[in-house]
PDB file of N, CA, C and O in Angstrom:
ATOM      1  N   UNK A   1      92.407 112.599 126.833  1.00  0.00           N
ATOM      2  CA  UNK A   1      92.458 112.455 125.429  1.00  0.00           C
ATOM      3  C   UNK A   1      93.942 111.228 125.229  1.00  0.00           C
ATOM      4  O   UNK A   1      94.835 111.156 126.073  1.00  0.00           O
ATOM      5  N   UNK A   2      93.910 110.542 124.204  1.00  0.00           N
ATOM      6  CA  UNK A   2      94.693 109.487 124.436  1.00  0.00           C
ATOM      7  C   UNK A   2      95.658 109.797 123.077  1.00  0.00           C
ATOM      8  O   UNK A   2      95.226 110.266 122.024  1.00  0.00           O
ATOM      9  N   UNK A   3      97.194 109.393 123.371  1.00  0.00           N
ATOM     10  CA  UNK A   3      98.023 109.721 122.681  1.00  0.00           C
ATOM     11  C   UNK A   3      98.186 108.404 121.635  1.00  0.00           C
ATOM     12  O   UNK A   3      98.344 107.185 121.704  1.00  0.00           O
ATOM     13  N   UNK A   4      98.073 109.245 120.831  1.00  0.00           N
ATOM     14  CA  UNK A   4      99.154 108.163 119.415  1.00  0.00           C
ATOM     15  C   UNK A   4     100.118 108.831 118.241  1.00  0.00           C
ATOM     16  O   UNK A   4      99.997 109.856 117.571  1.00  0.00           O
ATOM     17  N   UNK A   5     101.090 107.829 118.291  1.00  0.00           N
ATOM     18  CA  UNK A   5     101.680 107.973 116.616  1.00  0.00           C
ATOM     19  C   UNK A   5     101.486 107.523 115.454  1.00  0.00           C
ATOM     20  O   UNK A   5     101.227 106.364 115.129  1.00  0.00           O
ATOM     21  N   UNK A   6     101.611 108.461 114.792  1.00  0.00           N
ATOM     22  CA  UNK A   6     100.996 108.004 113.411  1.00  0.00           C
ATOM     23  C   UNK A   6     101.773 108.461 112.463  1.00  0.00           C
ATOM     24  O   UNK A   6     101.895 109.675 112.305  1.00  0.00           O
ATOM     25  N   UNK A   7     102.387 107.607 111.721  1.00  0.00           N
ATOM     26  CA  UNK A   7     103.322 107.403 110.645  1.00  0.00           C
ATOM     27  C   UNK A   7     102.535 107.331 109.006  1.00  0.00           C
ATOM     28  O   UNK A   7     101.806 106.461 108.530  1.00  0.00           O
ATOM     29  N   UNK A   8     102.899 108.279 108.582  1.00  0.00           N
ATOM     30  CA  UNK A   8     102.062 108.680 107.180  1.00  0.00           C
ATOM     31  C   UNK A   8     103.004 108.661 106.077  1.00  0.00           C
ATOM     32  O   UNK A   8     103.994 109.377 105.927  1.00  0.00           O
ATOM     33  N   UNK A   9     102.627 107.885 105.443  1.00  0.00           N
ATOM     34  CA  UNK A   9     103.640 108.088 103.979  1.00  0.00           C
ATOM     35  C   UNK A   9     103.805 109.249 103.196  1.00  0.00           C
ATOM     36  O   UNK A   9     102.844 109.321 102.430  1.00  0.00           O
ATOM     37  N   UNK A  10     104.638 110.258 103.026  1.00  0.00           N
ATOM     38  CA  UNK A  10     104.087 111.123 101.940  1.00  0.00           C
ATOM     39  C   UNK A  10     105.350 111.164 100.797  1.00  0.00           C
ATOM     40  O   UNK A  10     106.534 110.829 100.798  1.00  0.00           O
ATOM     41  N   UNK A  11     104.224 111.887  99.639  1.00  0.00           N
ATOM     42  CA  UNK A  11     105.109 111.838  98.464  1.00  0.00           C
ATOM     43  C   UNK A  11     105.139 113.307  98.055  1.00  0.00           C
ATOM     44  O   UNK A  11     104.316 114.179  98.336  1.00  0.00           O
ATOM     45  N   UNK A  12     106.045 113.385  97.468  1.00  0.00           N
ATOM     46  CA  UNK A  12     106.892 114.825  97.360  1.00  0.00           C
ATOM     47  C   UNK A  12     107.476 114.967  96.365  1.00  0.00           C
ATOM     48  O   UNK A  12     107.857 113.935  95.812  1.00  0.00           O
ATOM     49  N   UNK A  13     107.759 116.163  95.785  1.00  0.00           N
ATOM     50  CA  UNK A  13     108.707 116.317  94.494  1.00  0.00           C
ATOM     51  C   UNK A  13     109.408 117.390  95.220  1.00  0.00           C
ATOM     52  O   UNK A  13     108.781 118.317  95.732  1.00  0.00           O
ATOM     53  N   UNK A  14     110.855 117.279  95.287  1.00  0.00           N
ATOM     54  CA  UNK A  14     111.587 118.322  95.493  1.00  0.00           C
ATOM     55  C   UNK A  14     112.480 118.874  94.437  1.00  0.00           C
ATOM     56  O   UNK A  14     113.273 118.350  93.655  1.00  0.00           O
ATOM     57  N   UNK A  15     112.128 120.004  94.646  1.00  0.00           N
ATOM     58  CA  UNK A  15     112.907 120.838  93.458  1.00  0.00           C
ATOM     59  C   UNK A  15     114.392 121.254  93.510  1.00  0.00           C
ATOM     60  O   UNK A  15     114.387 121.795  94.616  1.00  0.00           O
ATOM     61  N   UNK A  16     115.335 121.339  93.178  1.00  0.00           N
ATOM     62  CA  UNK A  16     116.594 121.931  93.733  1.00  0.00           C
ATOM     63  C   UNK A  16     117.458 122.768  92.890  1.00  0.00           C
ATOM     64  O   UNK A  16     117.870 121.947  92.070  1.00  0.00           O
ATOM     65  N   UNK A  17     118.120 124.191  92.513  1.00  0.00           N
ATOM     66  CA  UNK A  17     118.733 124.697  91.611  1.00  0.00           C
ATOM     67  C   UNK A  17     119.928 124.061  92.621  1.00  0.00           C
ATOM     68  O   UNK A  17     119.835 123.833  93.827  1.00  0.00           O
ATOM     69  N   UNK A  18     120.926 123.877  91.844  1.00  0.00           N
ATOM     70  CA  UNK A  18     122.235 124.348  92.222  1.00  0.00           C
ATOM     71  C   UNK A  18     123.302 123.915  91.155  1.00  0.00           C
ATOM     72  O   UNK A  18     123.205 123.053  90.282  1.00  0.00           O
ATOM     73  N   UNK A  19     124.654 124.995  91.556  1.00  0.00           N
ATOM     74  CA  UNK A  19     126.390 124.790  90.462  1.00  0.00           C
ATOM     75  C   UNK A  19     126.312 123.585  90.976  1.00  0.00           C
ATOM     76  O   UNK A  19     126.056 123.128  92.090  1.00  0.00           O
ATOM     77  N   UNK A  20     126.677 123.015  89.588  1.00  0.00           N
ATOM     78  CA  UNK A  20     127.981 121.894  89.491  1.00  0.00           C
ATOM     79  C   UNK A  20     128.604 122.106  88.111  1.00  0.00           C
ATOM     80  O   UNK A  20     128.274 122.993  87.324  1.00  0.00           O
ATOM     81  N   UNK A  21     129.764 120.964  87.873  1.00  0.00           N
ATOM     82  CA  UNK A  21     130.786 120.944  86.489  1.00  0.00           C
ATOM     83  C   UNK A  21     129.569 120.347  85.884  1.00  0.00           C
ATOM     84  O   UNK A  21     128.971 121.339  85.465  1.00  0.00           O
ATOM     85  N   UNK A  22     128.822 119.256  85.582  1.00  0.00           N
ATOM     86  CA  UNK A  22     128.163 118.465  84.939  1.00  0.00           C
ATOM     87  C   UNK A  22     126.400 117.645  85.487  1.00  0.00           C
ATOM     88  O   UNK A  22     125.885 117.412  86.581  1.00  0.00           O
ATOM     89  N   UNK A  23     126.058 117.478  84.320  1.00  0.00           N
ATOM     90  CA  UNK A  23     124.700 116.795  85.354  1.00  0.00           C
ATOM     91  C   UNK A  23     125.144 115.282  86.024  1.00  0.00           C
ATOM     92  O   UNK A  23     124.326 114.877  86.849  1.00  0.00           O
ATOM     93  N   UNK A  24     125.905 114.704  85.872  1.00  0.00           N
ATOM     94  CA  UNK A  24     126.605 113.992  86.770  1.00  0.00           C
ATOM     95  C   UNK A  24     126.718 114.264  88.072  1.00  0.00           C
ATOM     96  O   UNK A  24     125.996 113.968  89.025  1.00  0.00           O
ATOM     97  N   UNK A  25     127.949 115.007  87.973  1.00  0.00           N
ATOM     98  CA  UNK A  25     128.346 116.059  89.043  1.00  0.00           C
ATOM     99  C   UNK A  25     127.125 116.538  90.047  1.00  0.00           C
ATOM    100  O   UNK A  25     127.342 116.072  91.166  1.00  0.00           O
ATOM    101  N   UNK A  26     126.191 117.139  90.017  1.00  0.00           N
ATOM    102  CA  UNK A  26     124.682 117.710  90.052  1.00  0.00           C
ATOM    103  C   UNK A  26     124.454 116.427  90.370  1.00  0.00           C
ATOM    104  O   UNK A  26     125.341 116.204  91.193  1.00  0.00           O
ATOM    105  N   UNK A  27     123.993 115.697  90.277  1.00  0.00           N
ATOM    106  CA  UNK A  27     123.029 114.074  90.810  1.00  0.00           C
ATOM    107  C   UNK A  27     124.315 113.584  92.166  1.00  0.00           C
ATOM    108  O   UNK A  27     124.271 113.764  93.383  1.00  0.00           O
ATOM    109  N   UNK A  28     125.217 113.020  91.420  1.00  0.00           N
ATOM    110  CA  UNK A  28     126.141 112.837  92.649  1.00  0.00           C
ATOM    111  C   UNK A  28     126.561 113.888  94.211  1.00  0.00           C
ATOM    112  O   UNK A  28     127.028 113.497  95.280  1.00  0.00           O
ATOM    113  N   UNK A  29     126.143 115.392  93.749  1.00  0.00           N
ATOM    114  CA  UNK A  29     126.111 115.975  95.157  1.00  0.00           C
ATOM    115  C   UNK A  29     124.891 116.068  95.651  1.00  0.00           C
ATOM    116  O   UNK A  29     124.819 116.710  96.699  1.00  0.00           O
ATOM    117  N   UNK A  30     123.564 115.477  95.082  1.00  0.00           N
ATOM    118  CA  UNK A  30     122.189 115.892  95.526  1.00  0.00           C
ATOM    119  C   UNK A  30     122.055 114.336  96.315  1.00  0.00           C
ATOM    120  O   UNK A  30     121.318 114.230  97.295  1.00  0.00           O
ATOM    121  N   UNK A  31     122.676 113.398  95.897  1.00  0.00           N
ATOM    122  CA  UNK A  31     122.321 112.096  96.543  1.00  0.00           C
ATOM    123  C   UNK A  31     123.361 111.937  97.416  1.00  0.00           C
ATOM    124  O   UNK A  31     123.243 110.878  98.033  1.00  0.00           O
ATOM    125  N   UNK A  32     124.628 112.758  97.807  1.00  0.00           N
ATOM    126  CA  UNK A  32     125.314 112.198  98.910  1.00  0.00           C
ATOM    127  C   UNK A  32     124.548 112.644 100.244  1.00  0.00           C
ATOM    128  O   UNK A  32     124.760 111.967 101.250  1.00  0.00           O
ATOM    129  N   UNK A  33     123.798 113.578 100.318  1.00  0.00           N
ATOM    130  CA  UNK A  33     122.719 113.592 101.146  1.00  0.00           C
ATOM    131  C   UNK A  33     123.516 114.564 102.109  1.00  0.00           C
ATOM    132  O   UNK A  33     124.722 114.791 102.010  1.00  0.00           O
ATOM    133  N   UNK A  34     122.369 115.291 103.380  1.00  0.00           N
ATOM    134  CA  UNK A  34     122.758 115.877 104.471  1.00  0.00           C
ATOM    135  C   UNK A  34     123.171 117.089 104.413  1.00  0.00           C
ATOM    136  O   UNK A  34     123.957 117.552 105.240  1.00  0.00           O
ATOM    137  N   UNK A  35     122.517 117.984 103.081  1.00  0.00           N
ATOM    138  CA  UNK A  35     122.830 119.504 102.852  1.00  0.00           C
ATOM    139  C   UNK A  35     121.424 119.905 102.398  1.00  0.00           C
ATOM    140  O   UNK A  35     121.138 120.890 101.718  1.00  0.00           O
ATOM    141  N   UNK A  36     120.719 119.116 102.815  1.00  0.00           N
ATOM    142  CA  UNK A  36     119.110 119.785 102.497  1.00  0.00           C
ATOM    143  C   UNK A  36     118.761 119.631 104.413  1.00  0.00           C
ATOM    144  O   UNK A  36     119.155 118.901 105.322  1.00  0.00           O
ATOM    145  N   UNK A  37     117.661 120.976 104.244  1.00  0.00           N
ATOM    146  CA  UNK A  37     116.885 120.229 105.353  1.00  0.00           C
ATOM    147  C   UNK A  37     115.484 120.688 105.700  1.00  0.00           C
ATOM    148  O   UNK A  37     115.236 121.881 105.872  1.00  0.00           O
ATOM    149  N   UNK A  38     114.503 119.665 105.809  1.00  0.00           N
ATOM    150  CA  UNK A  38     113.218 120.176 105.304  1.00  0.00           C
ATOM    151  C   UNK A  38     112.256 120.226 107.367  1.00  0.00           C
ATOM    152  O   UNK A  38     111.639 119.258 107.811  1.00  0.00           O
ATOM    153  N   UNK A  39     112.359 120.951 107.790  1.00  0.00           N
ATOM    154  CA  UNK A  39     111.583 121.584 109.278  1.00  0.00           C
ATOM    155  C   UNK A  39     110.108 121.323 109.066  1.00  0.00           C
ATOM    156  O   UNK A  39     109.610 122.205 108.366  1.00  0.00           O
ATOM    157  N   UNK A  40     109.305 120.450 109.426  1.00  0.00           N
ATOM    158  CA  UNK A  40     107.898 120.332 109.250  1.00  0.00           C
ATOM    159  C   UNK A  40     107.231 121.694 110.348  1.00  0.00           C
ATOM    160  O   UNK A  40     107.916 122.039 111.312  1.00  0.00           O
ATOM    161  N   UNK A  41     106.256 122.184 110.152  1.00  0.00           N
ATOM    162  CA  UNK A  41     105.679 123.263 110.814  1.00  0.00           C
ATOM    163  C   UNK A  41     104.206 123.130 111.313  1.00  0.00           C
ATOM    164  O   UNK A  41     103.665 122.382 110.498  1.00  0.00           O
ATOM    165  N   UNK A  42     103.454 123.435 112.101  1.00  0.00           N
ATOM    166  CA  UNK A  42     102.601 122.937 112.452  1.00  0.00           C
ATOM    167  C   UNK A  42     101.481 123.980 113.029  1.00  0.00           C
ATOM    168  O   UNK A  42     102.033 124.898 113.635  1.00  0.00           O
ATOM    169  N   UNK A  43     100.294 124.069 113.008  1.00  0.00           N
ATOM    170  CA  UNK A  43      99.649 125.287 113.854  1.00  0.00           C
ATOM    171  C   UNK A  43      99.581 124.692 115.535  1.00  0.00           C
ATOM    172  O   UNK A  43      99.522 123.506 115.858  1.00  0.00           O
ATOM    173  N   UNK A  44      99.614 126.135 116.659  1.00  0.00           N
ATOM    174  CA  UNK A  44      99.975 125.785 117.744  1.00  0.00           C
ATOM    175  C   UNK A  44      98.252 124.925 118.485  1.00  0.00           C
ATOM    176  O   UNK A  44      98.183 124.586 119.667  1.00  0.00           O
ATOM    177  N   UNK A  45      97.284 124.769 117.661  1.00  0.00           N
ATOM    178  CA  UNK A  45      95.772 124.507 117.953  1.00  0.00           C
ATOM    179  C   UNK A  45      95.433 123.368 117.428  1.00  0.00           C
ATOM    180  O   UNK A  45      94.281 122.937 117.372  1.00  0.00           O
ATOM    181  N   UNK A  46      96.929 122.546 116.810  1.00  0.00           N
ATOM    182  CA  UNK A  46      96.741 121.308 115.907  1.00  0.00           C
ATOM    183  C   UNK A  46      96.729 120.263 116.792  1.00  0.00           C
ATOM    184  O   UNK A  46      96.548 119.142 116.317  1.00  0.00           O
ATOM    185  N   UNK A  47      96.910 120.402 118.189  1.00  0.00           N
ATOM    186  CA  UNK A  47      96.781 119.151 118.807  1.00  0.00           C
ATOM    187  C   UNK A  47      98.043 117.867 118.932  1.00  0.00           C
ATOM    188  O   UNK A  47      98.005 116.743 119.432  1.00  0.00           O
ATOM    189  N   UNK A  48      99.224 118.699 118.165  1.00  0.00           N
ATOM    190  CA  UNK A  48     100.245 117.988 117.947  1.00  0.00           C
ATOM    191  C   UNK A  48     101.442 118.306 119.054  1.00  0.00           C
ATOM    192  O   UNK A  48     101.638 119.436 119.501  1.00  0.00           O
ATOM    193  N   UNK A  49     102.390 116.859 119.515  1.00  0.00           N
ATOM    194  CA  UNK A  49     103.085 116.738 120.516  1.00  0.00           C
ATOM    195  C   UNK A  49     104.302 117.187 119.961  1.00  0.00           C
ATOM    196  O   UNK A  49     105.050 118.078 120.363  1.00  0.00           O
ATOM    197  N   UNK A  50     104.435 116.125 118.561  1.00  0.00           N
ATOM    198  CA  UNK A  50     105.911 116.201 118.057  1.00  0.00           C
ATOM    199  C   UNK A  50     105.859 115.770 116.913  1.00  0.00           C
ATOM    200  O   UNK A  50     105.055 114.877 116.643  1.00  0.00           O
ATOM    201  N   UNK A  51     106.799 116.357 115.852  1.00  0.00           N
ATOM    202  CA  UNK A  51     106.948 115.778 114.730  1.00  0.00           C
ATOM    203  C   UNK A  51     108.497 115.243 114.294  1.00  0.00           C
ATOM    204  O   UNK A  51     109.554 115.852 114.463  1.00  0.00           O
ATOM    205  N   UNK A  52     108.304 113.957 113.700  1.00  0.00           N
ATOM    206  CA  UNK A  52     109.946 113.317 113.955  1.00  0.00           C
ATOM    207  C   UNK A  52     109.729 113.208 112.195  1.00  0.00           C
ATOM    208  O   UNK A  52     108.867 112.561 111.601  1.00  0.00           O
ATOM    209  N   UNK A  53     110.686 113.966 111.685  1.00  0.00           N
ATOM    210  CA  UNK A  53     110.782 113.922 109.724  1.00  0.00           C
ATOM    211  C   UNK A  53     111.807 112.757 109.837  1.00  0.00           C
ATOM    212  O   UNK A  53     112.796 112.822 110.567  1.00  0.00           O
ATOM    213  N   UNK A  54     111.403 111.366 108.827  1.00  0.00           N
ATOM    214  CA  UNK A  54     112.577 110.963 108.430  1.00  0.00           C
ATOM    215  C   UNK A  54     112.623 111.343 106.885  1.00  0.00           C
ATOM    216  O   UNK A  54     111.860 112.265 106.599  1.00  0.00           O
ATOM    217  N   UNK A  55     113.321 110.849 105.893  1.00  0.00           N
ATOM    218  CA  UNK A  55     113.829 111.341 104.783  1.00  0.00           C
ATOM    219  C   UNK A  55     115.035 111.089 104.414  1.00  0.00           C
ATOM    220  O   UNK A  55     115.994 111.237 105.172  1.00  0.00           O
ATOM    221  N   UNK A  56     115.159 110.549 102.824  1.00  0.00           N
ATOM    222  CA  UNK A  56     116.076 110.384 102.060  1.00  0.00           C
ATOM    223  C   UNK A  56     115.976 110.557 100.717  1.00  0.00           C
ATOM    224  O   UNK A  56     114.813 110.344 100.374  1.00  0.00           O
ATOM    225  N   UNK A  57     116.771 110.888  99.680  1.00  0.00           N
ATOM    226  CA  UNK A  57     116.775 111.414  98.794  1.00  0.00           C
ATOM    227  C   UNK A  57     117.108 110.029  97.967  1.00  0.00           C
ATOM    228  O   UNK A  57     118.055 109.283  98.215  1.00  0.00           O
ATOM    229  N   UNK A  58     116.073 109.837  96.875  1.00  0.00           N
ATOM    230  CA  UNK A  58     116.572 108.382  95.864  1.00  0.00           C
ATOM    231  C   UNK A  58     116.539 108.875  94.627  1.00  0.00           C
ATOM    232  O   UNK A  58     115.899 109.881  94.321  1.00  0.00           O
ATOM    233  N   UNK A  59     117.313 108.114  93.745  1.00  0.00           N
ATOM    234  CA  UNK A  59     117.495 108.612  92.257  1.00  0.00           C
ATOM    235  C   UNK A  59     116.344 107.882  91.709  1.00  0.00           C
ATOM    236  O   UNK A  59     116.208 108.208  90.530  1.00  0.00           O
ATOM    237  N   UNK A  60     115.368 106.942  92.117  1.00  0.00           N
ATOM    238  CA  UNK A  60     114.349 106.593  91.680  1.00  0.00           C
ATOM    239  C   UNK A  60     113.505 105.686  93.101  1.00  0.00           C
ATOM    240  O   UNK A  60     114.184 105.294  94.050  1.00  0.00           O
ATOM    241  N   UNK A  61     112.034 105.460  93.047  1.00  0.00           N
ATOM    242  CA  UNK A  61     111.582 105.584  94.252  1.00  0.00           C
ATOM    243  C   UNK A  61     110.950 103.652  94.589  1.00  0.00           C
ATOM    244  O   UNK A  61     110.628 102.990  95.576  1.00  0.00           O
ATOM    245  N   UNK A  62     111.053 103.450  93.224  1.00  0.00           N
ATOM    246  CA  UNK A  62     110.247 102.276  92.724  1.00  0.00           C
ATOM    247  C   UNK A  62     110.902 101.777  91.758  1.00  0.00           C
ATOM    248  O   UNK A  62     111.161 102.596  90.877  1.00  0.00           O
ATOM    249  N   UNK A  63     111.450 100.225  91.504  1.00  0.00           N
ATOM    250  CA  UNK A  63     111.977  99.758  90.021  1.00  0.00           C
ATOM    251  C   UNK A  63     111.416  98.227  90.321  1.00  0.00           C
ATOM    252  O   UNK A  63     111.689  97.514  91.287  1.00  0.00           O
ATOM    253  N   UNK A  64     110.506  97.927  89.140  1.00  0.00           N
ATOM    254  CA  UNK A  64     110.121  96.917  89.121  1.00  0.00           C
ATOM    255  C   UNK A  64     109.004  96.690  90.248  1.00  0.00           C
ATOM    256  O   UNK A  64     108.077  97.498  90.318  1.00  0.00           O
ATOM    257  N   UNK A  65     109.072  95.641  91.101  1.00  0.00           N
ATOM    258  CA  UNK A  65     108.312  95.572  91.936  1.00  0.00           C
ATOM    259  C   UNK A  65     109.013  95.589  93.847  1.00  0.00           C
ATOM    260  O   UNK A  65     108.645  95.043  94.887  1.00  0.00           O
ATOM    261  N   UNK A  66     110.097  96.487  93.489  1.00  0.00           N
ATOM    262  CA  UNK A  66     110.915  96.850  94.485  1.00  0.00           C
ATOM    263  C   UNK A  66     110.600  98.554  95.030  1.00  0.00           C
ATOM    264  O   UNK A  66     110.952  99.508  94.336  1.00  0.00           O
ATOM    265  N   UNK A  67     109.875  98.723  96.398  1.00  0.00           N
ATOM    266  CA  UNK A  67     109.819 100.234  96.716  1.00  0.00           C
ATOM    267  C   UNK A  67     110.434 100.469  97.803  1.00  0.00           C
ATOM    268  O   UNK A  67     110.046  99.860  98.800  1.00  0.00           O
ATOM    269  N   UNK A  68     111.867 101.667  97.955  1.00  0.00           N
ATOM    270  CA  UNK A  68     113.129 102.226  98.253  1.00  0.00           C
ATOM    271  C   UNK A  68     112.303 103.074  99.122  1.00  0.00           C
ATOM    272  O   UNK A  68     113.048 103.439 100.031  1.00  0.00           O
ATOM    273  N   UNK A  69     110.933 103.648  99.319  1.00  0.00           N
ATOM    274  CA  UNK A  69     110.438 104.419 100.489  1.00  0.00           C
ATOM    275  C   UNK A  69     110.770 104.157 101.755  1.00  0.00           C
ATOM    276  O   UNK A  69     111.661 103.310 101.828  1.00  0.00           O
ATOM    277  N   UNK A  70     110.312 104.647 102.985  1.00  0.00           N
ATOM    278  CA  UNK A  70     110.605 104.161 103.947  1.00  0.00           C
ATOM    279  C   UNK A  70     109.296 103.660 104.653  1.00  0.00           C
ATOM    280  O   UNK A  70     109.434 102.884 105.599  1.00  0.00           O
ATOM    281  N   UNK A  71     107.754 104.130 104.182  1.00  0.00           N
ATOM    282  CA  UNK A  71     106.680 103.483 104.596  1.00  0.00           C
ATOM    283  C   UNK A  71     106.060 103.322 102.904  1.00  0.00           C
ATOM    284  O   UNK A  71     106.495 103.764 101.840  1.00  0.00           O
ATOM    285  N   UNK A  72     104.833 102.466 103.247  1.00  0.00           N
ATOM    286  CA  UNK A  72     104.331 102.842 101.931  1.00  0.00           C
ATOM    287  C   UNK A  72     102.912 102.609 102.602  1.00  0.00           C
ATOM    288  O   UNK A  72     102.003 102.085 101.957  1.00  0.00           O
ATOM    289  N   UNK A  73     102.777 102.949 103.701  1.00  0.00           N
ATOM    290  CA  UNK A  73     100.796 103.106 103.914  1.00  0.00           C
ATOM    291  C   UNK A  73     101.005 103.584 105.795  1.00  0.00           C
ATOM    292  O   UNK A  73     101.793 103.366 106.715  1.00  0.00           O
ATOM    293  N   UNK A  74      99.688 104.365 105.528  1.00  0.00           N
ATOM    294  CA  UNK A  74      99.409 104.730 107.289  1.00  0.00           C
ATOM    295  C   UNK A  74      99.638 104.013 108.062  1.00  0.00           C
ATOM    296  O   UNK A  74      98.989 102.993 107.827  1.00  0.00           O
ATOM    297  N   UNK A  75     100.643 103.835 109.551  1.00  0.00           N
ATOM    298  CA  UNK A  75     100.156 103.103 110.649  1.00  0.00           C
ATOM    299  C   UNK A  75      99.899 104.019 111.641  1.00  0.00           C
ATOM    300  O   UNK A  75     100.021 105.239 111.534  1.00  0.00           O
ATOM    301  N   UNK A  76      99.433 103.221 112.894  1.00  0.00           N
ATOM    302  CA  UNK A  76      98.862 104.115 113.931  1.00  0.00           C
ATOM    303  C   UNK A  76      99.237 103.393 115.087  1.00  0.00           C
ATOM    304  O   UNK A  76      99.088 102.173 115.164  1.00  0.00           O
ATOM    305  N   UNK A  77      99.870 104.310 116.278  1.00  0.00           N
ATOM    306  CA  UNK A  77      99.583 103.509 117.208  1.00  0.00           C
ATOM    307  C   UNK A  77      99.464 104.188 118.540  1.00  0.00           C
ATOM    308  O   UNK A  77      99.872 105.255 118.998  1.00  0.00           O
ATOM    309  N   UNK A  78      98.792 103.232 118.974  1.00  0.00           N
ATOM    310  CA  UNK A  78      98.393 103.872 120.644  1.00  0.00           C
ATOM    311  C   UNK A  78      99.797 103.648 121.556  1.00  0.00           C
ATOM    312  O   UNK A  78     100.612 102.730 121.474  1.00  0.00           O
ATOM    313  N   UNK A  79      99.781 105.035 122.618  1.00  0.00           N
ATOM    314  CA  UNK A  79     100.856 105.184 122.992  1.00  0.00           C
ATOM    315  C   UNK A  79     100.426 104.572 125.021  1.00  0.00           C
ATOM    316  O   UNK A  79      99.968 105.212 125.968  1.00  0.00           O
ATOM    317  N   UNK A  80     100.789 103.385 124.914  1.00  0.00           N
ATOM    318  CA  UNK A  80      99.657 102.684 126.232  1.00  0.00           C
ATOM    319  C   UNK A  80     100.422 103.610 126.843  1.00  0.00           C
ATOM    320  O   UNK A  80      99.894 104.721 126.805  1.00  0.00           O
ATOM    321  N   UNK A  81     102.105 103.560 127.732  1.00  0.00           N
ATOM    322  CA  UNK A  81     102.409 104.532 128.381  1.00  0.00           C
ATOM    323  C   UNK A  81     102.041 105.695 128.963  1.00  0.00           C
ATOM    324  O   UNK A  81     101.812 105.865 130.161  1.00  0.00           O
ATOM    325  N   UNK A  82     101.972 106.735 127.831  1.00  0.00           N
ATOM    326  CA  UNK A  82     101.652 107.834 128.062  1.00  0.00           C
ATOM    327  C   UNK A  82      99.920 107.964 128.889  1.00  0.00           C
ATOM    328  O   UNK A  82      99.530 108.605 129.864  1.00  0.00           O
ATOM    329  N   UNK A  83      99.202 106.982 127.898  1.00  0.00           N
ATOM    330  CA  UNK A  83      97.661 107.112 128.705  1.00  0.00           C
ATOM    331  C   UNK A  83      97.731 106.183 130.321  1.00  0.00           C
ATOM    332  O   UNK A  83      96.838 106.295 131.161  1.00  0.00           O
ATOM    333  N   UNK A  84      98.846 105.374 130.491  1.00  0.00           N
ATOM    334  CA  UNK A  84      98.271 104.896 132.005  1.00  0.00           C
ATOM    335  C   UNK A  84      98.647 105.892 132.810  1.00  0.00           C
ATOM    336  O   UNK A  84      98.198 105.963 133.954  1.00  0.00           O
ATOM    337  N   UNK A  85      99.714 106.991 132.211  1.00  0.00           N
ATOM    338  CA  UNK A  85     100.082 108.359 133.302  1.00  0.00           C
ATOM    339  C   UNK A  85      99.177 109.238 133.349  1.00  0.00           C
ATOM    340  O   UNK A  85      98.887 109.850 134.378  1.00  0.00           O
ATOM    341  N   UNK A  86      98.630 109.397 132.241  1.00  0.00           N
ATOM    342  CA  UNK A  86      97.164 110.292 132.480  1.00  0.00           C
ATOM    343  C   UNK A  86      96.075 109.655 133.054  1.00  0.00           C
ATOM    344  O   UNK A  86      95.141 110.384 133.386  1.00  0.00           O
ATOM    345  N   UNK A  87      95.970 108.367 133.262  1.00  0.00           N
ATOM    346  CA  UNK A  87      94.767 107.934 134.029  1.00  0.00           C
ATOM    347  C   UNK A  87      94.926 107.959 135.682  1.00  0.00           C
ATOM    348  O   UNK A  87      93.997 108.072 136.483  1.00  0.00           O
ATOM    349  N   UNK A  88      96.235 107.837 135.967  1.00  0.00           N
ATOM    350  CA  UNK A  88      96.897 107.912 137.023  1.00  0.00           C
ATOM    351  C   UNK A  88      96.410 109.682 137.645  1.00  0.00           C
ATOM    352  O   UNK A  88      95.863 109.762 138.745  1.00  0.00           O
ATOM    353  N   UNK A  89      96.574 110.459 137.147  1.00  0.00           N
ATOM    354  CA  UNK A  89      96.136 111.961 137.434  1.00  0.00           C
ATOM    355  C   UNK A  89      94.833 112.329 137.806  1.00  0.00           C
ATOM    356  O   UNK A  89      94.561 113.512 138.013  1.00  0.00           O
TER     357      UNK A  89
END
């Protein structure tokens, strides 16, 4: 079986309840980052070796024709190095 790395864009909404002095204070606190953790889980029979999750909180994702997200389309790459090792065995 070959090994592929797949980068998939994810669209989600994250609702957070927090205590703050004002709306502006709450906005500043959440945009600071580092206070929330998202831990992906997957089933053992999914044939997944690992999941690397990169994410940021943005005030907005698109402004005019500028997209602030990490990626905007699915990308798949074959891991030639691991496949070469598998061929040797």
